[in-house]
C-alpha positions as MATLAB code, in Angstrom:
seq = 'MVRKSLLILSLLTFVPLGAHADILFEGYSKILSGDQHIGYVVSRYEFDSKKKQFISTYFLKTGKGPGEVTESLKAVADSELAPISYEYTTLAGKESKTIDAKFKGGGLSAVVKSGGKVQRIEKKIPKGTFLSTFLVYLMLKSKEGLRSETNYEYQAIAEEDAAIYKGQALVGKEEVFNGFKSFKILNTFKDIKFLSYVNDRGEILGTNAMGQGITTELVANPADATTGQSYSANILKTLFGSVPSGQANVASRAQKLKERESQAPTPSKQMGVPPGQGIIIKAQPEKAESKGN';
ca = [
      41.966  -77.913   27.317;
      42.220  -81.030   25.238;
      41.094  -83.694   27.579;
      37.514  -84.926   27.437;
      35.259  -84.510   30.438;
      35.458  -88.196   31.232;
      39.118  -87.761   32.211;
      38.199  -85.264   34.900;
      35.235  -87.301   36.063;
      37.347  -90.335   36.504;
      39.424  -88.426   39.038;
      36.504  -87.679   41.237;
      34.315  -89.709   43.569;
      30.603  -89.190   42.785;
      27.783  -89.025   45.293;
      24.374  -89.712   43.664;
      22.031  -86.681   43.628;
      18.770  -87.534   41.978;
      18.368  -89.614   38.796;
      21.233  -88.016   36.745;
      23.235  -85.558   38.842;
      26.471  -86.548   40.656;
      28.059  -84.519   43.384;
      31.749  -83.746   42.634;
      32.149  -81.657   45.760;
      29.896  -80.291   48.521;
      31.044  -78.510   51.681;
      30.672  -75.826   54.273;
      33.544  -73.413   54.905;
      33.780  -70.856   57.747;
      34.883  -67.333   56.878;
      37.278  -65.700   59.254;
      38.554  -62.158   59.681;
      41.788  -62.679   61.567;
      40.593  -65.114   64.343;
      37.054  -63.943   64.245;
      34.300  -66.126   62.740;
      32.267  -63.715   60.526;
      30.334  -65.949   58.186;
      30.240  -69.108   56.013;
      30.156  -70.452   52.459;
      28.140  -73.452   51.263;
      29.353  -74.741   47.971;
      28.439  -77.620   45.617;
      29.732  -78.774   42.306;
      27.849  -81.449   40.474;
      27.611  -83.048   36.940;
      24.353  -83.826   35.280;
      25.086  -86.969   33.257;
      21.845  -86.756   31.236;
      22.288  -83.154   30.132;
      26.227  -83.363   30.104;
      26.444  -80.237   32.163;
      28.500  -79.041   35.108;
      26.567  -77.017   37.751;
      28.185  -74.774   40.410;
      26.080  -73.467   43.227;
      27.062  -71.501   46.370;
      25.715  -69.363   49.109;
      27.808  -66.958   51.095;
      26.968  -64.968   54.233;
      29.040  -62.519   56.323;
      28.260  -60.051   59.050;
      25.185  -59.433   61.182;
      22.163  -57.128   61.317;
      22.466  -54.055   59.134;
      25.958  -55.103   58.045;
      24.891  -58.551   56.839;
      25.917  -59.461   53.248;
      24.674  -62.453   51.356;
      25.652  -63.705   47.901;
      24.444  -66.625   45.825;
      25.238  -68.195   42.455;
      23.835  -70.948   40.263;
      26.051  -71.448   37.195;
      25.780  -73.997   34.397;
      28.420  -75.065   31.775;
      28.644  -77.704   29.243;
      30.867  -80.865   29.398;
      33.768  -78.794   28.152;
      32.948  -76.084   30.674;
      31.892  -73.483   28.096;
      29.307  -71.180   29.804;
      25.554  -71.859   29.316;
      24.015  -69.679   31.986;
      24.098  -68.319   35.478;
      22.046  -66.424   38.041;
      23.770  -64.253   40.571;
      22.268  -62.388   43.557;
      23.811  -60.240   46.283;
      22.133  -58.350   49.178;
      24.088  -55.894   51.331;
      21.810  -54.207   53.878;
      18.932  -52.875   51.693;
      21.006  -52.810   48.449;
      20.386  -55.708   46.092;
      21.780  -56.811   42.776;
      20.746  -59.653   40.528;
      22.218  -60.889   37.199;
      20.455  -63.327   34.970;
      22.893  -64.283   32.148;
      22.606  -66.622   29.181;
      25.108  -67.613   26.575;
      24.356  -68.666   22.961;
      26.168  -68.494   19.648;
      29.431  -67.131   21.141;
      27.527  -64.250   22.805;
      26.423  -63.153   26.304;
      22.966  -61.784   27.025;
      22.380  -60.558   30.573;
      19.759  -58.612   32.570;
      21.199  -56.758   35.529;
      18.927  -55.314   38.173;
      20.483  -53.038   40.796;
      19.382  -50.019   42.758;
      15.925  -50.010   41.171;
      17.476  -49.797   37.636;
      17.518  -52.419   34.915;
      20.505  -52.794   32.530;
      20.872  -55.106   29.546;
      24.258  -56.398   28.447;
      24.944  -57.940   25.110;
      28.475  -58.848   24.116;
      30.557  -61.395   22.223;
      32.561  -63.842   24.301;
      36.048  -64.862   23.083;
      36.627  -68.528   22.594;
      37.995  -70.234   25.591;
      36.350  -67.797   28.058;
      34.657  -69.493   31.058;
      32.812  -68.692   34.193;
      35.300  -67.965   36.989;
      33.575  -70.398   39.431;
      34.826  -73.356   37.302;
      38.489  -72.340   37.366;
      39.791  -75.304   39.300;
      37.994  -77.715   36.961;
      39.426  -75.987   33.908;
      42.831  -76.506   35.417;
      42.198  -80.158   35.986;
      41.079  -80.436   32.362;
      44.020  -78.528   30.934;
      46.847  -80.193   29.081;
      49.149  -79.798   32.064;
      46.482  -80.713   34.607;
      46.739  -79.623   38.252;
      50.452  -80.135   39.205;
      53.151  -78.307   41.004;
      55.216  -75.480   39.355;
      52.729  -74.712   36.529;
      51.424  -71.363   35.326;
      47.880  -71.180   34.085;
      46.783  -68.041   32.210;
      43.221  -67.531   31.421;
      40.431  -65.133   30.757;
      37.110  -65.552   32.666;
      33.789  -63.969   33.385;
      33.361  -62.413   36.854;
      29.799  -63.465   37.648;
      29.278  -60.475   39.958;
      29.503  -57.956   37.104;
      29.252  -60.013   33.878;
      32.533  -58.705   32.709;
      35.582  -60.472   31.266;
      38.993  -60.280   32.966;
      42.378  -61.826   32.369;
      43.739  -64.022   35.151;
      46.744  -65.988   36.239;
      47.000  -69.032   38.490;
      50.484  -70.025   39.702;
      50.536  -73.535   41.196;
      53.282  -73.986   43.851;
      54.680  -76.983   45.446;
      52.508  -79.530   47.256;
      52.204  -78.808   50.988;
      49.978  -79.716   54.019;
      46.972  -77.445   54.796;
      45.032  -78.330   57.904;
      46.342  -81.872   57.839;
      45.659  -82.492   54.175;
      47.915  -82.531   51.051;
      47.206  -79.704   48.802;
      48.491  -77.453   46.104;
      49.072  -73.784   47.063;
      47.756  -71.671   44.226;
      48.359  -67.964   43.856;
      45.550  -66.571   41.704;
      45.379  -63.025   40.386;
      42.005  -61.984   38.956;
      40.476  -58.416   38.605;
      43.844  -57.120   39.993;
      43.247  -58.961   43.255;
      45.628  -61.540   44.541;
      44.429  -64.518   46.757;
      45.708  -67.928   47.727;
      43.739  -71.085   47.379;
      44.660  -74.513   48.877;
      43.274  -77.289   46.547;
      43.768  -81.040   46.652;
      44.239  -83.343   43.684;
      40.450  -83.852   43.419;
      39.945  -80.095   42.910;
      38.475  -79.647   46.353;
      39.113  -76.209   47.825;
      40.321  -76.687   51.320;
      40.845  -72.989   52.155;
      41.551  -69.455   50.784;
      43.252  -66.365   51.816;
      42.433  -62.903   50.414;
      45.843  -61.441   50.619;
      46.108  -58.000   52.218;
      42.510  -58.164   53.443;
      43.000  -60.537   56.475;
      39.973  -62.648   55.227;
      40.328  -66.447   55.061;
      38.111  -69.437   54.603;
      38.545  -73.074   55.853;
      36.598  -76.115   54.813;
      35.017  -77.820   57.863;
      33.905  -81.400   58.395;
      30.612  -80.456   60.104;
      28.228  -77.765   58.734;
      27.708  -76.631   62.411;
      31.340  -75.538   62.603;
      30.640  -73.051   59.883;
      27.122  -71.858   60.672;
      27.094  -71.732   64.504;
      26.784  -68.237   65.773;
      25.644  -66.975   62.290;
      22.245  -66.228   60.952;
      21.049  -69.352   59.043;
      18.043  -70.190   56.946;
      17.421  -73.809   55.886;
      14.635  -72.537   53.572;
      17.087  -70.280   51.670;
      19.506  -73.163   51.083;
      16.716  -75.524   50.084;
      15.438  -72.981   47.505;
      18.892  -72.434   45.984;
      20.248  -75.995   46.134;
      17.031  -77.939   45.896;
      17.783  -79.518   49.230;
      19.765  -78.482   52.405;
      23.301  -79.597   51.541;
      24.684  -82.158   54.019;
      28.259  -81.016   53.335;
      29.673  -84.521   53.374;
      31.163  -84.890   49.866;
      34.586  -83.598   50.719;
      37.958  -84.726   52.147;
      37.418  -83.173   55.581;
      34.030  -84.944   56.125;
      35.553  -88.220   54.869;
      38.570  -88.049   57.153;
      36.356  -87.299   60.194;
      34.147  -90.334   59.383;
      37.101  -92.566   59.051;
      38.520  -91.327   62.431;
      35.080  -91.950   64.104;
      35.025  -95.459   62.703;
      38.500  -96.176   63.992;
      37.732  -94.807   67.385;
      34.555  -96.993   67.669;
      36.314 -100.214   66.524;
      36.671 -102.629   69.469;
      40.127 -103.128   70.969;
      41.607 -106.548   70.018;
      41.447 -108.944   72.956;
      41.805 -112.649   73.843;
      38.150 -113.021   73.503;
      38.285 -112.065   69.812;
      39.443 -114.071   66.815;
      41.284 -117.382   66.931;
      41.933 -118.776   70.562;
      45.519 -118.631   71.652;
      47.647 -121.488   70.379;
      45.172 -122.392   67.641;
      45.393 -121.580   63.963;
      49.118 -120.885   63.880;
      51.490 -123.852   63.297;
      54.678 -123.087   65.175;
      56.343 -126.447   64.565;
      55.492 -129.489   62.557;
      53.970 -132.331   64.682;
      54.713 -135.983   63.815;
      51.838 -137.828   62.326;
      50.290 -140.638   64.505;
      51.235 -144.177   63.561;
      48.509 -145.953   61.615;
      47.043 -148.851   63.804;
      47.666 -152.329   62.568;
      44.863 -154.543   61.493;
      44.089 -157.893   63.190;
];
């Protein structure tokens, strides 16, 4: 990781978010179990230019009724993606778990509340360890960058248990996923293998939890992810600061372009230069100058 943060920022298209924050990515993904739509994920990555900090925020929901599971994360890292803090919450039925973690002086200090019990975690963090939510951006910032046929080995903090694990990301050849060019990445973390389809901007287009039959797909319209699922705008507003529009991603940009093209008027004889004018097909002889008296 030798490149400065400006190199990664120059690869991305920013969308203003307040006075100093820029959205690097924001999108809604639907969660599928086989062909069944079982939930959604709302994700946003941004960079605070004043504080020089990266911020990752997401909200996940699957299931319905007693089987409903929600999970949320707000993570902060510095300009080199070293961890600063994160807040993690999950609710499964009546069981809840929260982790409030802070990093200082090469150490982690966290308070874990689960099942009515409170646990405090204090541990040293090896240099180069990062929060797993920022993996793609660490790959973009690495010496090799995000390119085909590369092997990225790392150690990261799993936000859901505040523990450190070794991981490996194998980047395959570039291929097409849902109509978009992407890198197929095989990631192994916590002894779990899953595939991610990521474009050259670091936007995650889809994932596949291998062996579990669970996949995600980035969608152009938030409704494609949330329709038929329990949804609370107030929860999203509390977590993100505003309800994400889900437009800062390649799927949304492609749909907008398609809509503009479909609405463009069809060229006709009534448009542009009248027939026979404006195009010189053959040189015409100049008129002879009239003689004086």
